[in-house]
C-alpha positions as CSV (number, residue, x, y, z in Angstrom):
1,X,0.0,0.0,0.0
2,X,1.9,3.0,-1.2
3,X,1.5,6.5,0.1
4,X,0.6,5.8,3.8
5,X,1.7,8.4,6.2
6,X,3.5,6.1,8.7
7,X,7.0,5.4,7.7
8,X,8.5,1.9,8.0
9,X,9.3,1.2,11.7
10,X,13.0,1.1,12.5
11,X,14.8,-2.1,13.6
12,X,13.8,-2.6,17.3
13,X,15.9,-5.7,17.9
14,X,17.8,-5.2,21.1
15,X,21.6,-5.4,20.9
16,X,23.2,-7.2,23.8
17,X,26.4,-5.7,25.2
18,X,28.7,-7.2,27.8
19,X,30.8,-4.8,29.8
20,X,33.1,-5.0,32.7
21,X,33.0,-2.3,35.3
22,X,35.3,-1.5,38.2
23,X,34.2,-2.7,41.7
24,X,33.5,0.9,42.9
25,X,31.2,1.6,39.9
26,X,29.4,-1.7,40.5
27,X,28.8,-0.6,44.1
28,X,27.5,2.8,42.9
29,X,25.2,1.1,40.4
30,X,23.8,-1.2,43.2
31,X,23.3,1.8,45.4
32,X,21.4,3.5,42.6
33,X,19.2,0.5,42.1
34,X,18.5,0.6,45.8
35,X,17.6,4.3,45.6
36,X,15.4,3.6,42.6
37,X,13.6,0.8,44.5
38,X,13.1,3.1,47.5
39,X,11.8,5.9,45.3
40,X,9.4,3.9,43.2
41,X,8.7,0.9,45.5
42,X,9.8,-1.5,42.8
43,X,13.1,-3.3,42.4
44,X,14.5,-3.4,38.9
45,X,17.6,-5.4,37.8
46,X,20.7,-3.4,36.8
47,X,20.3,-4.8,33.3
48,X,17.1,-2.9,33.0
49,X,18.3,0.3,34.7
50,X,21.6,0.8,32.9
51,X,20.2,1.3,29.4
52,X,17.8,3.9,30.7
53,X,20.6,5.6,32.6
54,X,22.8,5.6,29.5
55,X,20.0,7.0,27.4
56,X,19.3,9.7,29.9
57,X,23.0,10.6,30.1
58,X,23.2,10.8,26.3
59,X,20.0,12.8,26.0
60,X,21.3,15.4,28.5
61,X,24.7,15.8,26.9
62,X,24.3,19.0,24.9
63,X,27.7,18.9,23.4
64,X,27.1,15.4,22.1
65,X,23.7,16.3,20.8
66,X,25.1,19.4,19.0
67,X,28.0,17.5,17.5
68,X,25.7,14.6,16.5
69,X,23.2,17.0,14.9
70,X,26.0,18.6,12.9
71,X,27.3,15.2,11.7
72,X,23.8,14.1,10.8
73,X,23.2,17.3,8.8
74,X,26.5,16.9,7.0
75,X,25.7,13.3,6.1
76,X,22.3,14.5,4.6
77,X,24.0,17.2,2.6
78,X,26.9,14.9,1.4
79,X,24.4,12.2,0.9
């Protein structure tokens, strides 16, 4: 059906990453998970919290967003 308004949905297949963190960061992440559970009354595994934390960090990094926007615009122009 040509001409529908909704564009094709992007790939939504999760990408699994394995990382190693230093012990002090692991403790901080566990403390954050505890604070989250205390705040919202629901425990969430670190594997669920970390992607949201990373997304929030990237969304709030204005320098990254500005640079990424400039690169995206250059890619569109240079096609």
